[in-house]
C-alpha positions as CSV (number, residue, x, y, z in Angstrom):
1,X,53.9,40.6,63.9
2,X,53.8,38.1,61.1
3,X,55.7,38.8,57.6
4,X,53.7,40.0,54.9
5,X,52.4,37.0,52.7
6,X,50.8,39.1,49.9
7,X,52.0,42.0,47.8
8,X,50.2,44.6,45.4
9,X,51.6,45.1,42.2
10,X,52.9,48.8,43.6
11,X,54.7,47.1,46.3
12,X,56.5,44.4,43.7
13,X,56.9,47.4,41.5
14,X,59.1,49.1,44.1
15,X,60.9,46.1,45.4
16,X,62.2,44.7,42.0
17,X,62.3,48.0,40.2
18,X,59.9,47.3,37.5
19,X,56.9,49.1,36.5
20,X,53.4,47.8,37.7
21,X,52.1,47.1,34.2
22,X,55.2,44.7,33.8
23,X,54.3,43.1,37.3
24,X,50.8,42.4,36.1
25,X,51.8,40.8,32.7
26,X,54.3,38.3,34.8
27,X,51.6,37.7,36.9
28,X,49.2,36.9,33.8
29,X,52.0,34.8,32.4
30,X,52.4,32.9,35.4
31,X,55.9,33.9,36.2
32,X,54.7,35.5,39.4
33,X,51.6,33.9,41.1
34,X,49.5,34.5,44.1
35,X,45.8,35.5,43.8
36,X,43.4,38.0,42.6
37,X,40.8,40.0,44.6
38,X,37.4,38.7,43.6
39,X,35.6,42.1,43.7
40,X,38.5,44.6,42.4
41,X,40.5,41.8,40.3
42,X,43.7,43.3,41.9
43,X,46.5,41.0,41.5
44,X,48.1,39.9,44.7
45,X,51.8,38.4,44.6
46,X,52.6,35.6,47.1
47,X,55.6,36.2,49.3
48,X,57.0,32.9,48.0
49,X,56.5,33.7,44.1
50,X,58.3,37.1,44.7
51,X,61.3,35.5,46.7
52,X,61.6,33.0,43.9
53,X,61.7,35.7,41.3
54,X,64.3,37.8,43.2
55,X,66.7,35.0,43.7
56,X,66.4,34.1,40.3
57,X,67.4,37.6,39.0
58,X,70.0,38.2,41.8
59,X,67.9,41.0,43.4
60,X,68.8,42.1,47.0
61,X,66.4,40.3,49.4
62,X,67.0,42.9,52.3
63,X,63.7,44.9,51.9
64,X,61.3,41.6,51.6
65,X,63.2,39.9,54.3
66,X,63.4,42.5,56.9
67,X,61.7,41.6,60.1
68,X,58.7,44.0,61.1
69,X,59.6,46.0,64.2
70,X,58.9,45.2,67.4
71,X,56.1,47.1,69.4
72,X,57.2,48.3,72.8
73,X,54.8,50.0,75.3
74,X,56.5,52.0,77.8
75,X,54.3,52.8,80.7
76,X,55.8,55.3,82.9
77,X,55.9,59.1,83.7
78,X,59.6,59.1,84.9
79,X,61.5,61.4,82.8
80,X,64.7,59.8,83.4
81,X,63.3,56.3,82.2
82,X,61.9,57.9,79.1
83,X,65.2,59.4,78.3
84,X,67.0,56.3,78.6
85,X,64.8,54.4,76.3
86,X,64.9,56.9,73.9
87,X,68.7,57.2,74.0
88,X,69.0,53.3,73.8
89,X,66.7,52.5,71.0
90,X,66.2,55.8,68.9
91,X,68.8,54.3,66.2
92,X,67.6,50.8,66.3
93,X,65.0,50.6,63.3
94,X,63.9,47.0,64.8
95,X,61.9,48.6,67.6
96,X,59.2,51.2,67.8
97,X,58.7,52.5,71.5
98,X,55.3,54.0,72.3
99,X,55.3,56.0,75.3
100,X,52.2,56.6,78.1
101,X,52.1,58.1,81.4
102,X,49.2,56.3,83.3
103,X,48.1,52.6,84.1
104,X,44.8,53.2,82.8
105,X,46.5,54.3,79.2
106,X,48.5,51.1,79.3
107,X,45.2,49.0,79.9
108,X,43.4,50.8,77.1
109,X,46.1,50.6,74.6
110,X,46.6,46.8,75.5
111,X,42.8,46.3,74.9
112,X,43.0,47.7,71.4
113,X,46.5,46.6,70.3
114,X,49.0,44.0,70.9
115,X,52.6,45.3,71.9
116,X,55.4,42.4,71.8
117,X,56.5,44.0,75.3
118,X,55.2,46.1,78.0
119,X,57.6,47.9,80.1
120,X,55.8,49.3,83.1
121,X,56.9,51.2,86.0
122,X,56.4,50.8,89.5
123,X,55.8,54.3,90.3
124,X,52.9,54.7,88.2
125,X,50.9,57.6,89.4
126,X,47.3,56.2,89.1
127,X,46.7,52.5,89.4
128,X,48.9,49.7,91.0
129,X,51.5,48.3,88.4
130,X,50.6,44.9,89.9
131,X,47.0,45.4,89.4
132,X,47.7,46.3,85.6
133,X,50.0,43.3,84.8
134,X,47.4,41.1,86.6
135,X,44.5,42.7,84.6
136,X,46.5,41.9,81.4
137,X,47.2,38.5,82.1
138,X,43.5,37.7,82.2
139,X,43.1,38.8,78.6
140,X,43.4,36.1,76.2
141,X,44.7,38.2,73.3
142,X,47.9,39.3,75.8
143,X,48.7,35.8,77.0
144,X,52.2,36.2,75.0
145,X,52.7,39.6,75.9
146,X,56.3,39.9,77.3
147,X,56.5,42.3,80.6
148,X,59.4,43.9,82.1
149,X,58.7,45.7,85.5
150,X,60.9,48.8,86.4
151,X,61.4,48.6,90.2
152,X,62.7,50.9,92.7
153,X,64.7,48.0,94.1
154,X,65.2,44.6,92.3
155,X,62.8,42.3,93.5
156,X,62.5,39.1,90.9
157,X,60.4,36.9,92.9
158,X,57.5,39.7,93.3
159,X,57.3,40.2,89.7
160,X,57.1,36.3,88.9
161,X,54.3,36.1,91.2
162,X,52.1,38.9,89.5
163,X,52.9,37.4,86.1
164,X,55.8,39.6,84.6
165,X,58.8,38.1,82.8
166,X,61.6,40.1,84.2
167,X,62.6,43.3,86.0
168,X,65.2,45.8,86.2
169,X,66.1,48.2,89.0
170,X,65.8,51.8,88.4
171,X,68.7,52.9,90.6
172,X,71.8,53.1,88.6
173,X,69.9,51.5,85.4
174,X,72.3,51.5,82.4
175,X,71.6,51.6,78.9
176,X,73.5,48.1,78.1
177,X,71.6,46.6,81.0
178,X,68.3,47.8,79.7
179,X,69.1,46.9,76.1
180,X,70.3,43.3,77.2
181,X,67.1,42.6,78.9
182,X,65.0,44.0,76.2
183,X,66.7,42.1,73.5
184,X,66.5,38.9,75.4
185,X,63.0,39.1,76.0
186,X,62.3,40.0,72.5
187,X,64.7,37.4,71.2
188,X,66.6,39.6,69.1
189,X,70.2,40.1,69.0
190,X,71.5,43.1,70.7
191,X,72.6,46.0,68.5
192,X,76.3,45.8,67.9
193,X,78.0,49.0,68.7
194,X,81.4,49.4,69.4
195,X,82.6,51.3,72.7
196,X,84.1,53.7,70.4
197,X,80.9,54.5,68.5
198,X,79.0,54.8,72.0
199,X,81.7,57.4,73.1
200,X,80.7,59.4,70.1
201,X,77.7,60.5,72.1
202,X,75.4,58.6,69.5
203,X,76.7,61.4,67.1
204,X,73.0,61.8,66.1
205,X,73.4,64.5,69.0
206,X,75.0,67.7,68.1
207,X,77.8,68.4,70.4
208,X,79.0,71.6,71.3
209,X,82.6,72.7,72.0
210,X,82.9,74.6,75.3
211,X,85.5,75.3,77.9
212,X,83.9,75.0,81.0
213,X,85.2,74.3,84.5
214,X,83.3,71.3,86.4
215,X,83.4,69.7,89.8
216,X,83.2,65.8,90.2
217,X,82.2,63.3,92.5
218,X,83.4,59.7,92.0
219,X,82.0,56.8,93.3
220,X,82.1,53.0,93.0
221,X,78.9,51.4,91.6
222,X,78.6,48.8,94.4
223,X,79.5,51.7,97.1
224,X,77.6,54.6,96.0
225,X,77.7,56.3,99.4
226,X,81.4,56.4,99.6
227,X,82.5,59.6,97.3
228,X,85.7,61.3,96.2
229,X,86.1,64.7,95.1
230,X,87.7,66.0,92.2
231,X,87.3,68.5,88.9
232,X,87.8,68.8,85.3
233,X,87.4,70.7,82.2
234,X,84.3,70.0,80.0
235,X,85.6,70.4,76.1
236,X,82.2,69.5,74.6
237,X,79.0,68.3,75.5
238,X,75.7,67.1,74.0
239,X,72.3,65.7,75.4
240,X,73.9,62.3,75.3
241,X,77.4,62.7,77.1
242,X,80.4,64.9,77.3
243,X,84.2,65.0,77.0
244,X,86.2,65.6,80.1
245,X,89.9,66.9,80.3
246,X,92.4,67.9,82.9
247,X,90.7,65.5,85.4
248,X,92.2,65.9,88.9
249,X,90.8,63.6,91.7
250,X,91.5,64.2,95.5
251,X,93.2,61.0,96.2
252,X,94.8,60.8,92.6
253,X,93.9,57.2,92.0
254,X,91.5,55.5,89.6
255,X,89.2,52.8,91.3
256,X,89.9,49.1,90.2
257,X,86.0,48.5,90.5
258,X,83.4,50.2,88.2
259,X,83.0,53.7,89.2
260,X,80.9,56.9,88.0
261,X,81.2,60.3,88.2
262,X,78.5,63.0,89.2
263,X,79.3,65.8,86.9
264,X,78.5,69.2,88.5
265,X,78.8,72.8,86.4
266,X,77.7,76.0,87.7
267,X,78.8,78.2,84.9
268,X,77.0,80.4,82.4
269,X,73.7,78.9,80.8
270,X,74.3,75.6,82.9
271,X,74.1,76.9,86.4
272,X,73.1,74.3,89.0
273,X,73.6,71.5,86.5
274,X,74.1,68.0,87.3
275,X,74.5,64.6,85.6
276,X,75.6,61.0,86.7
277,X,78.0,59.9,84.2
278,X,79.2,56.4,82.9
279,X,82.8,56.4,81.7
280,X,83.1,55.1,78.0
281,X,86.6,56.0,77.1
282,X,89.5,56.8,79.9
283,X,92.7,58.2,78.8
284,X,95.9,58.9,81.0
285,X,98.7,60.5,78.7
286,X,100.2,62.8,81.1
287,X,96.9,64.1,82.2
288,X,93.4,62.3,82.7
289,X,90.9,62.5,80.5
290,X,87.7,60.8,79.6
291,X,84.5,60.3,77.5
292,X,81.4,59.9,79.3
293,X,77.7,59.1,78.9
294,X,74.9,60.6,80.7
295,X,73.2,57.6,82.6
296,X,71.0,59.8,85.1
297,X,69.8,63.2,84.2
298,X,66.8,65.3,84.8
299,X,64.5,66.7,81.9
300,X,65.3,70.1,83.3
301,X,69.0,69.5,82.7
302,X,68.5,67.9,79.4
303,X,66.5,71.1,78.3
304,X,69.2,73.4,79.5
305,X,71.8,71.5,77.0
306,X,69.3,71.4,74.3
307,X,69.0,75.3,74.6
308,X,72.6,76.1,74.0
309,X,73.4,73.3,71.4
310,X,71.6,74.4,68.4
């Protein structure tokens, strides 16, 4: 989306904090310039003129120079993928995400609008994602559309053949990987967030202090079938993550390679509850504790947390 080239007197009034009448007088005096609507005689101030005026009077350019948000269309009925997208970009005002749950909806919306990026799920319920991408590539207005395919198993050659730009495997998908690929395709910088900020469970989500015992399965990301058991105590929880204390592992060793926890709770309102967790912060001062972020969780289990975290 191109930057706005002309601004109404009302727009300029808000940006530079002067009255609309004053904006009109400055336009008529040639201090601000642009064009007039030939029918309504409405004054329209050019971007170049407004920038020059703001710089001259040391007015912050932040609002006028703000890049319009990128428009992402997500075509998927996968609750986990939808959850991951919301968690990754809900605080990023550079990106707007619109969700649809069928391939036909993807084609209809792309025939009417021009997303910057289409994220399309291999497991769409109605039409082949390959045919959807091929159809879009035949539309002149969508020649520049970036397409990211979410596959059950990574297969870059397959998606290049159909005209997509990149792919990502849904197995063990992480927010960091998803954010990196999308930022690269959209040519925007990855949002700078420290690991400590991430552990805050994106504090936009309200946390509940609890004291709940839980069981753990620990596994290496590169070898998920080999698992070790353990247990821990959940001290607080949100829909984005939890804090675990008093972690005990069967072999009492922390793996040297990247690993994950599968957290299992069977207490009170969280009966038969489970989530796969990424370790954000690990402490080993006498006893082991960890801040974890949920990277794989069902909608039903998200709802269970939502019902108790008010």
